[in-house]
N, C-alpha and C positions, 0 to 999 in steps of 0.2 A: 502494500498501499504506499509506504513512504518512495520507494522506487518510484512508484506511478505518479505522487505529488510531483515529484522533483523533476518527471520528465514533463509532465503539463508545465511546469513553470517554465521549463526550458522552450518549452514551445509557444511562450508568452501567451497560455490560455489564462483569461481573468479570474479571477478568484472567486466570483458568485458562479460562474459555471464549473470552475474545476469543483466548487464544495458540494455544487447539485448532483454531479457525476460520482464522484466519490462515496454519497451518500447514499444514493442509487444504487450503485456498485456493491457497496460494504451491507448494504441492508440485504440487497440481492442475494448476495452468497450465502447470510444465514438461512434464506430461506431453505438451503438445501439441507437444513434440520430435519425438516419434514419427512424426509428418504430415510429417517432411523426410526428408533422406537421410541422418540419422545413424543410428548404429548401436545394438542394442538396449543395449548396454553403457554409452554416454554418456546415453542417456535416462535410464536408471536412475541414474547418477551423478550427475546434476543434479538430478533428481526427490528424491532422498534428501536429497542436499545443500541444495534448496530448502525441502524439510519441516524440518528439523534448524533450519536459520537460521529457517524462521516460528515456531518455537518459541522465541527468543529476542529476534526481532525487536520486539515490543510491549513487552518490557522495557526494550531500549536506546531505543527512543524516549520512552517514558514514562517512566522512572523516572532514565536516566543525563542527566546536563549533557553537552550534545552529542551526544545520543544518535542524533539521523540520521546526523551524520557518521560516527560507530562504527559504524551499520548499514551506512551507503553503503560505508564502507572495508572491510568484512568481506566484503560482497558482491562486491566487485570483486577483493579480496585472493583470494578462493577462485576467480575464476577466473582471474586471472593464476598462483596454484598450478597449476590443473590445466592450465594451457597449457604450464607449464615440466615440470611430472610428465609430461605426455604426451608432450613430446618426449624427457624422459629414459628413458621406459620402454617406448616404443613405437618409438624410433628404430630404424633398418636400419641393423645395426652396418658397417661399412667397412671 
């Protein structure tokens, strides 16, 4: 994803178009989760999160100092948050 952002920048693609493209692609990639044995809610949750993340990813990478690190941290931070919330919300009462 970072390589794509950098290549689009080199091709002088504007930030708005780049952001829209990355959001659609990243969200779309996560739709492939539907081909596995996860629930529709899981697919929807990750697709929406990936699309929203795709909206900020180019800005983070191109405009912030250490933007790739911020992007990587936010991405994996979502996975951690989702895992914890999944255990708390969907825990079987004992």
